N, C-alpha and C positions, 0 to 999 in steps of 0.2 A: 626495598627501603632499608637503609642502614639502621643499626640499633641507636646510633646517635640521633638520626633524624626522628625516629620514633620517640625517643626520650624527649627531644625538644618539643615535638608536636603535642605530646601528652602534657608536658609542662605548661604549654600555652594555654591549655584547658584546665590547668590546676590539678592534673592527675599524674599518677606514676604507674609504672607497670606492676610493681608490687602491690599497690593498693587496688588495682583493678583485679589482680589474681586473688587477692585476699577476699574481695567482695563477691566474686564469682564462687570461690570455694565455700564461703559462708552460706550463700543462697543454696548452692547444691546440697550442702551438708544438712541443712534444715529440710530439704525436699527429700533426700535419701532417708532421714531418720523418720519421716512420716510413714515409710514402708517398713513395717516391723520384721519383715523377712530378711532385711539386710542388716548384718552385724556390724559392730564398730571396726573390726579389722577390715572388712570389705569397704566400708565407707572411707576409711583412712587411705587404702589402696586406690580407690576410684578418684579421690581427690589429690593424689600424688604425694601424699605424706610418707615419710620414711618408716613410720610405725604408728601404732595406736597412741602412744604417749605424746607424739608431736601433734597428732590431730586433737587429742584431749586438750592439750595446752591452747591451741588455736581456738577451739570451740569455747573453752572457758573464757578466753579473752574477749571473744565476740559477745558472749551471752551472759556471762557470770554464772552459768550453770554447767554441770557436767553432761556430756552427751549420754552417758549411762543413766542418769537420773530420768531423762526423757524417754529412754527405751523401757525402763522398768516401771514408770509411772503411768497413769492414764492420761497424762497431759499431752495436749497436742501443740507443737511449736508454731507459733505465729510470730512473724517478724514485723516490727514497727520501726521504721527508719526515722531518726530525729534530724533535724536541720544541721546538726554538727557531725552527722555521719555515724552516730553510735547505733548499736543494735541492742534491743531488749527483747526477751522471750516472755510473752504473755501466756499464762497458764490457764488453759481451758480444760476443766475436768469434766469427764463424761459421767453419767449417772447422777444420783441425787444425793 
């Protein structure tokens, strides 16, 4: 399939390649960050970002929080998708 055909078919469903890639990266980032053994540099690499700062910017755009905050805190990222396609991180703290 040509890139033009793919672009057209995605557009018919109201999607873009960039939007799909961004969504997959966001979901994988949150999954990777649940594993405290994986550092930010490794997460950025696994998601195909040029460096940690590019990943940080994308993560902040998706969640409004820094990935470092999630790694350093006792919070567990949980994603809630809104009808408009937004993403929010709910903070669930362990302990009392």
